[in-house]
C-alpha positions in Angstrom: -12.0 26.6 21.1 -9.6 24.3 22.9 -9.2 23.8 26.6 -5.7 23.0 27.8 -5.7 21.0 31.0 -3.2 20.8 33.8 -0.9 17.8 33.9 -2.4 17.0 37.3 -6.0 16.9 36.2 -8.0 13.9 37.5 -10.4 11.8 35.4 -13.3 13.2 37.5 -12.3 16.8 36.8 -12.0 16.0 33.1 -15.4 14.4 33.0 -16.9 17.4 34.8 -15.5 19.8 32.3 -16.8 17.8 29.4 -20.2 17.4 31.0 -20.6 21.1 31.5 -19.7 21.8 27.9 -22.0 19.1 26.4 -24.9 20.4 28.5 -24.7 23.6 26.5 -25.3 21.7 23.3 -21.6 21.3 22.1 -19.5 18.3 21.4 -16.1 17.6 22.9 -13.1 15.8 21.5 -10.2 14.6 23.7 -6.6 14.6 22.5 -4.2 13.0 24.9 -0.5 13.8 24.9 2.4 12.7 27.0 2.0 15.6 29.5 -1.3 17.3 28.6 -4.8 16.5 27.5 -6.6 18.9 25.2 -10.4 19.2 25.1 -11.7 20.4 21.8 -15.0 22.2 21.8 -17.0 21.7 18.6 -20.0 23.8 17.8 -21.3 27.3 18.4 -18.8 28.8 20.8 -21.2 31.5 21.8 -23.0 28.8 23.8 -20.1 28.8 26.2 -19.9 32.6 26.7 -21.2 32.5 30.2 -19.4 29.4 31.3 -16.4 30.1 33.6 -14.1 27.6 31.9 -10.8 29.1 33.1 -11.8 28.8 36.7 -12.8 25.2 36.6 -10.6 22.7 38.4 -8.0 21.2 36.2 -8.0 23.9 33.5 -4.8 25.6 32.6 -5.9 27.8 29.7 -8.7 28.4 27.2 -7.6 29.2 23.6 -9.9 30.2 20.8 -9.4 28.4 17.4 -9.9 31.0 14.7 -9.4 28.7 11.7 -12.6 27.4 10.0 -11.3 23.9 10.3 -11.3 23.0 14.0 -10.4 19.3 14.2 -8.1 19.6 11.2 -5.9 22.2 13.0 -2.7 21.8 14.9 -4.2 23.4 18.0 -6.6 20.5 18.4 -3.9 17.9 18.7 -1.8 17.3 21.8 0.7 15.0 20.0 1.7 14.1 16.5 -0.8 11.8 14.8 0.1 8.4 13.4 -2.5 6.5 11.3 -2.0 2.8 11.3 -3.6 0.8 8.5 -4.2 -3.0 8.8 -4.1 -2.9 12.6 -7.0 -5.2 12.9 -6.9 -8.5 15.0 -9.4 -10.1 12.7 -7.1 -9.6 9.7 -3.6 -10.8 10.5 -0.9 -9.3 8.3 1.4 -6.3 8.0 0.6 -2.9 9.5 1.4 0.3 7.5 2.0 3.4 9.5 1.6 7.0 8.2 3.1 9.9 10.2 5.8 7.9 11.8 9.6 8.1 11.2 9.5 5.8 8.1 8.1 6.5 4.7 5.2 4.3 3.8 5.1 3.4 0.1 1.8 2.5 -1.6 1.8 1.0 -5.1 -0.4 -1.0 -7.4 -2.5 -0.9 -10.5 -4.8 2.0 -11.3 -7.6 -0.6 -12.0 -7.9 -4.2 -11.0 -8.1 -6.2 -14.2 -7.7 -9.8 -13.1 -6.5 -12.1 -10.3 -3.2 -13.1 -11.9 -2.3 -9.5 -12.8 -3.2 -8.3 -9.3 -1.2 -11.1 -7.5 1.9 -10.6 -9.6 1.7 -6.8 -9.0 1.2 -7.3 -5.3 4.2 -9.6 -5.0 6.4 -7.1 -7.0 5.3 -4.3 -4.7 6.0 -6.3 -1.6 9.4 -7.4 -2.9 10.3 -3.9 -3.8 9.7 -2.6 -0.2 6.1 -1.4 -0.6 3.9 -1.6 2.5 0.5 -1.3 1.0 -1.3 -2.3 -2.2 -3.6 0.0 -4.1 -6.0 -1.1 -6.8 -9.2 0.5 -8.2 -12.4 -1.5 -8.1 -14.7 1.5 -8.8 -13.3 4.0 -11.2 -14.7 7.5 -11.7 -14.0 8.1 -15.4 -14.5 11.4 -17.3 -16.4 9.5 -20.0 -19.4 7.3 -19.1 -18.3 4.9 -21.8 -14.9 4.3 -20.4 -14.0 1.2 -18.2 -15.6 1.8 -14.8 -13.8 -1.0 -12.9 -14.8 -4.5 -12.0 -16.7 -3.4 -8.8 -17.5 -6.1 -6.3 -15.4 -8.7 -8.2 -12.3 -6.5 -7.8 -13.0 -6.1 -4.1 -12.9 -9.9 -3.6 -9.6 -10.1 -5.6 -8.1 -7.4 -3.4 -9.2 -9.2 -0.3 -7.7 -12.5 -1.6 -4.3 -10.9 -2.4 -4.3 -9.3 1.1 -4.6 -12.7 2.6 -1.9 -14.2 0.6 0.7 -11.4 0.7 -0.2 -9.9 4.2 -0.2 -6.4 2.8 -3.1 -4.1 3.7 -5.0 -2.7 0.7 -6.6 0.7 -0.2 -9.2 1.2 -2.8 -11.5 4.1 -3.8 -15.1 4.5 -2.7 -17.3 6.7 -4.9 -20.7 6.6 -3.3 -22.0 6.3 0.3 -23.9 3.1 -0.8 -20.6 1.4 -1.5 -18.9 2.1 1.9 -20.0 -1.0 3.7 -18.8 -3.4 0.9 -15.5 -1.6 0.4 -14.8 -1.4 4.2 -15.5 -5.2 4.4 -12.7 -6.0 1.9 -10.2 -3.1 2.2 -8.1 -1.8 5.1 -8.2 1.9 4.0 -10.8 3.8 2.0 -9.7 6.3 -0.6 -11.6 9.4 -1.6 -10.5 10.4 -5.2 -9.8 13.9 -6.4 -13.2 14.2 -8.1 -15.0 13.3 -4.9 -13.0 15.5 -2.5 -16.0 17.8 -2.0 -18.7 15.1 -2.1 -19.8 16.1 1.4 -22.4 13.3 1.8 -19.7 10.7 1.1 -17.2 12.4 3.4 -19.7 12.6 6.3 -20.5 8.9 5.9 -16.8 8.0 5.9 -16.6 9.7 9.3 -18.8 7.0 10.7 -16.8 4.0 9.6 -13.9 2.4 11.5 -11.4 2.5 8.6 -8.6 5.0 7.9 -9.3 7.3 4.9 -6.9 8.5 2.2 -8.2 11.8 1.1 -6.9 13.1 -2.2 -6.7 16.8 -3.1 -9.1 17.9 -5.9 -7.7 19.0 -9.2 -8.3 22.7 -8.5 -8.7 22.7 -4.7 -6.8 24.9 -2.4 -5.1 23.6 0.7 -7.8 25.2 2.9 -10.5 23.4 0.9 -8.7 20.1 1.4 -8.5 20.7 5.1 -12.2 21.5 5.2 -13.0 18.3 3.4 -10.9 16.4 6.1 -13.0 18.3 8.7 -16.2 16.7 7.3 -14.7 13.2 8.0 -13.3 14.1 11.4 -16.4 15.9 12.6 -18.3 12.5 12.5 -15.7 10.8 14.6 -13.1 9.3 12.3 -9.7 10.9 13.0 -7.7 8.5 10.9 -7.3 10.7 7.8 -4.2 10.8 5.6 -4.1 13.7 3.2 -2.8 13.2 -0.4 -1.3 15.7 -2.8 -1.8 14.1 -6.2 -1.1 17.0 -8.5 -3.3 19.9 -9.6 -4.5 21.2 -12.9 -2.4 24.1 -14.4 -1.7 25.5 -17.8 1.1 22.8 -18.3 0.2 20.1 -20.9 3.5 18.2 -21.0 2.6 16.3 -17.8 -0.7 14.8 -16.7 -0.9 17.1 -13.7 1.4 19.4 -11.8 2.6 18.0 -8.4 2.3 20.9 -6.0 5.5 20.5 -4.0 4.9 23.7 -2.2 1.7 22.2 -0.8 3.6 19.4 0.8 5.6 22.0 2.8 2.3 23.8 3.6 0.8 20.6 5.0 3.9 20.1 7.2 3.5 23.6 8.7 -0.3 23.5 9.0 -0.7 19.9 10.2 2.5 19.0 12.0 0.5 17.6 14.9 -2.6 16.5 13.0 -2.8 14.2 10.0 0.0 12.5 8.0 0.2 13.4 4.3 1.2 11.6 1.2 2.2 12.4 -2.4 0.9 10.5 -5.4 3.7 11.3 -7.9 2.4 8.9 -10.5 -0.7 11.1 -11.2 1.6 14.0 -12.1 3.7 11.9 -14.5 1.2 9.6 -16.3 3.8 7.1 -17.6 6.0 4.5 -16.0 9.0 5.6 -18.0 8.6 9.2 -16.7 8.3 7.8 -13.2 11.7 6.0 -13.5 13.4 9.1 -14.6 11.8 11.2 -11.9 12.9 8.7 -9.3 16.4 8.8 -10.6 16.4 12.6 -10.5 15.1 12.7 -6.9 
C-alpha cells in the first residue's frame, strides 16, 4: 500500500509514521514530489491491519496497491523519475539522462574487440550525437564455442575510452560474481535478455550504486519485465531503465520483432516510475537495415 501525506507534514510526523510501520516488520520507501511525499509500504500488508494509519498526524490518504509489482508501479512514485548515468564526482565527464525531455542515444559495438576499434567507434558515436557508449565485455552466446568476449581486458578498454571521450559507458554483467569488477569500470550495468529472470543477479544489482539497464526477455510479457525490475528495486536500487529489444515471434525475415505496442504500454504503466529505451538494432540485425529503418522513421 501507499500512504499519501499532507503537504504540511513535518519531518517528525513523517519519521513517526515510518517507525510505526517498520515496527510491524515492514519496510518503507519514500518518494518525494514537489507538493507531496508518498510512503510506500513493502511487505505483508496484513501486518498493518490494526494500525490506524488514516488517523495519524500528517496522513491524507491510504491507498492499496493491487499490482504484484509494488515499487515498479506508478502509484509508488510522487514525480516522474529521471535516471542520470555518469553523475559521479570521482569520474568527471558527460552525464546521460533517461526520462527527461531529451532522447538519450546509446551506441557502440556488440563486442569489444580491441582498443583501436573501440576508440574509433566511441569518437564516431560522440560526433554523431550519442551520449553513451555501449560495448560487450562478457557475451552470453547461444553456443559455448562462440566468442564469449574479452572479459576483464575489455572492461579496462571501456574505462580508458570513457576517460578520453568523457562519455559514460554501459556493459553487460552476466553473473553476480562479476558485479564488482563491472561496476568499477562502467557507469551503467546492463542485464541482457537471457538474464532478465536471473533473480540472484537482479537482487545483487539492487545493492550496487550504479544504474541498471534491464532488457526484456525474448518471450517475456510486460508484467514479467516489471517484476524483474521489482527484484532490483526491492533491494534499494531505484535507478532502473527498462529496454524493449525485440521479442521472438514467427517472423524470420528479421532477427527479432520490435514490440512497438510495448513502448506505449510502458508509457501508460510507468509514466511516473522508470524511463524506458528501445534497442532497435536487435530487431534488425544488420547496419544496412538500420539505415533504411532510420530513414523510414
